[in-house]
N, C-alpha and C positions, 0 to 999 in steps of 0.2 A: 504494499499500500504506499501511496505517496505521503499520506499523513496517517495519524493514529485515528482513522475513522473508516467504517465500512464502505462508505461512498467513494473512498479514494483508492479502491483496489484497482489493479490493472494487470494486464498480461504482458504488454511490451511497452518500452519507454524510449522516446526520441527527444534529442535536444536540438533546438533551433536558435541560434544566435543571429539576429538580424543586424546588419551594418551596411554602411555605404562609405564611399571614399571619393574625395575630390582630388584627382591626380595633380591639379595646379599647386596645391599645398605641399605635396611631397616633392615635386620638381623644385620648388623654391629651396626646400631644406637640402635636397641633393646638390643643387648648384652651390650653395654656400658652405657645404660640409668640407670641401677641399680648401677653403680659404684659412690662412693662418689666423689665429686668434689668441690674443694674450689677456683679454679681459676675463676677470675670475667668474663672471656671471654669463659668459658666452657672448657671441657677436652676431648671432642670427637674428634677422628680422624677417618674419614669415607672416604674410597677411592670410588670415583665415576666413575673412569675409570680402566679398560676397561668397557664399558657400554654394557650389554647383556640383554635386556629385555626378560622376559618370559611371561608377561601378557600384553594383548592388549585390550583396553577398548573403549567403546563408552558410553559417559556420565557416566563413572566410572563403567560400568558393562561390563562383557563379555557374549558372547552367551553361553547358552540360556537365561541367566539372563536378558539380555537386551530386551527380548520380554515379560517379566512380566509387569504387569500394572505400570503406574506412581504411585509413592508414595506407592509401595508395602512395607509392614511392615518389611519384611526381609531385605531391603536395606534402612535403615533410612537416610544414608548419600548420597545415590544416588537416588534422587527421580524421575529422568526422564529416560524413557526407550528409545529404539531405534527401535520402531515398527510403522513406518508411515502407515496410512490409507488414502485412497482417493477413490472418485467416478471417473468414466471415464470423462475426460474433465476438471477436477478441476485443478487449477494451485496451485502447492504446493511449498512453499518457504522453501529452505534448508538453514539454517544458520550454517555454518561449522566453527569450531574453532580448530586450532592446539595448544593444551595445553601441549604437550610433548616435547620431544628432537628429535624425528625422523619425517621424512615425511611419510605419509601413503597414498598409491595409492588406493583410495576407488572407487569401481565400482558399479554404480546403474543400475541394470538390468531393461529392459522395455523400456528405452528411454535414450537420452543424457540429460545432464543438461546445461541449458543456464545460464552462469555467468552473474549476475547483477552487482556485486560490489566486490571489494577487499578492506579489512580494512576500510569498511564503505563509500568508495567512488565509485559512480556509474561509470561504463565504458560506455561512450556515444561516438557516432560517432562525430568527429571534424567537419565534413561537414554537418551532419544532427543530431542535438542534440535531436531530438524526438526518435531516434533509439539507442537501446543498442548495444554496439560494443564488448561486452564480448563474449569469445569464446564458442562454443557448445562442451562440454566435454564428452568424452567416460568414462573417469576416472577423478574424482575430487581429485587431489593430495593435501592434507593438507600440510601446512608448519608451523613449530613451531613458535608460537607467532603471527601468521597471521590469518585473517578471509576471508571467502568467502561467498557470498550470491548468490544463484542460483535458477532458476525456473525449476521444473520438472513437467511433466504431462504424462498421459497414456490415449489413446483413442482406441487402437486396430487397428489403421490405418496401412495399409500396410501388415496385416497378411494374406490377401487374402482368408479369410473365415469369416463367419458370427459368432461373438463371442456369439451371443444370440441364435444361432440355428434356425433362421427363415427359412421358406420355403414358396413358393407361396401359397396364399390363407390362410395363418395363421390368426387366431383370437387370440386376447388377452384372456388368460384363467385363469390368476392368481386369487386366491381367497382371497389374502390379502385385507382387507378393504380399504387400501390406494389406490387401483387400481379398486375399485368397478365400477367406471364409464366407464372403459375400457373393462370390460369382454363382450365378444361376438362381439366386434367391430374389424374390419380389422387392422392387424398390418401395420403401415406405416413408411416410412423412406424417408422423403422429405428433400433433401440436402439444407443447407444454402449456402452462397457464398464460404464458406471454405470446403463444402462437408460433413458437420455433420448435424445430425437431432437436431435442437435446437428450432424449432417452438413451441414445447410443453414441457416446463421444468418438467411437472408433469408425463410425460409418462415413463413406465417402461424402454423403450430403449432410453431414452434421451441421447444425445451426441453420438449416434451411427454413425459409419462411413458408410455413405449410399452406397458407391461404392462396399462394400462387403455384402450388405444386400441380404440375401437369398442364399449366396454362401455356399455349403456344405463343411463340414470338413471331414466327413467320407465317405470312398469308399463304405463300406457295413455296414450301420448303423442298430442298433436295437432300435426302439422307434420312437417317433414323431419328426422326423427330416429328412431333405433332404439328398439324397444319391448322390454318384458320386464325392466325394471329393478326396483329395490327401493322406488321412491317413487311415490306418487300426488300430483301437484302440484295446488294449488288453482286454480280458474279464475282466469286473469289478470285478468278484469274486476273481481275483488273483492280485488286485491292493490294496495296503494298503491305507486306507483312514485316512488322518491326521486330526488334529483338525479343520483346516480351509477349507478342501476339501469338496465340496457339493456332491460328488459322480458323478460329471458330468464335461465334458470339456467345458460347456457353462456357460454364466453369465446371471443373471437376475432371475426374479420371476418364469419363466417357466423352469429354467435350469434342475430341477430334473425329469421332465417328458420327456425331450428331449432324453436322452440316457439310455438304459437299457442293461443288460447282454444278451448274446446270448440265455440264457435259458428263457428269457422273463420276469425275475423279475427285480425289481429296484435294483440299487447298494446297497452294504451292509449298507452304511450310510443312503440311502434312503431319503425320504422326511421328516422324523421325526427327525432323529438325527441332520441333518445340513440343515434346510430350510434357504432360503436366508435372511429371516428377522433376523436370529440369526447369520449371517455372513457365507456366502459360496461363496467366490469370487476366484480371481486369486492371487496367491502368487508368488512374485519374490524376488529372493535372492539379497540382497545388502551386499557386503563384500569387504575386502581388497584384492587387487591383489598380494600382497605379501603373498606367501603361509604360511610362518611362522606365519603371523599375524592372520590366521584364526585357531590358535591353542591356548590353554591355558596351559602354562607350557609344551609345545611340545606335547600336546594331542589334537587330532582333534576329533570332531569339537569343536570350541570355538572361543575366541578372537573377532576380528572385523567382526562379521557376524550377520546379522539380516534378517527379512523378511519384504517386503513391500507388503501390501494387496490392491488390487483393488476390492472394494466392490460393489455389485449391488446398484442401486439407492434406492431399498427398504430398505436397511440396514441403520439404523441411527448411524453414527459415533460419539460416546460419547467423547466430548472434554470439559467435565465439570471440569476436573482437569488439 
């Protein structure tokens, strides 16, 4: 737990230090550093106003560098990235610090953030101290010199389609040894009191939002998935498959057999390039809502931008460093 309170429990923790840099200030210091100086209090005269930052950073890095691994050798002085990973339903603690001179309106796609505390002080209800009174924020605006702790989670609730691509009568088919005991058995989603499937933490669809179980996404699908949904997806042969894209709009071990191109073949990434066990989930952009702050020296994309990854349960999120 982040604090001695049941509402402060979490599964994963990520640090975000937001800062900015005006290169003009550093250039002045660099140019004067080589000059001889005999004054006991130094000889530098550096103008810090007007302040016009051109670099906007998360943990000392700008996009895309902030998505490289922690302790990447090319950033020896910025060891932490800005690339959060989570499984559906996990509670993720965001520890946010304003280390610069500007406020930064940072938006976390996928869900709002429930603020737990400011400057290390929990925000509790005066009438019921068992409950957190912090706001549910669409944008977590950082303030220079202040900190904020919040909880974020993603479950797929409210999407109105089955993120796993189930259809009536489905059987578990994944061949990953982790799910050997499920192969050939019916896929189930029995809701708990909150509407999620939590009865079996080892199931491939653990923490599925059961109200959407079996609801189709695609109006005219190709592949092993239900039809009649609200969306007509583009032919996967004309979709660029990125590093984290599994070639399917679905999550979980069976995702890559759920959707195929109209020609009847698997997507270009297929089941070999991006199987779920090597990370093929959903990527959500987290970024500053100040458009200038998603550039680096006025070049887009850059700055305060990263990707949050919702990984299938089968993918082991490495937190060893």
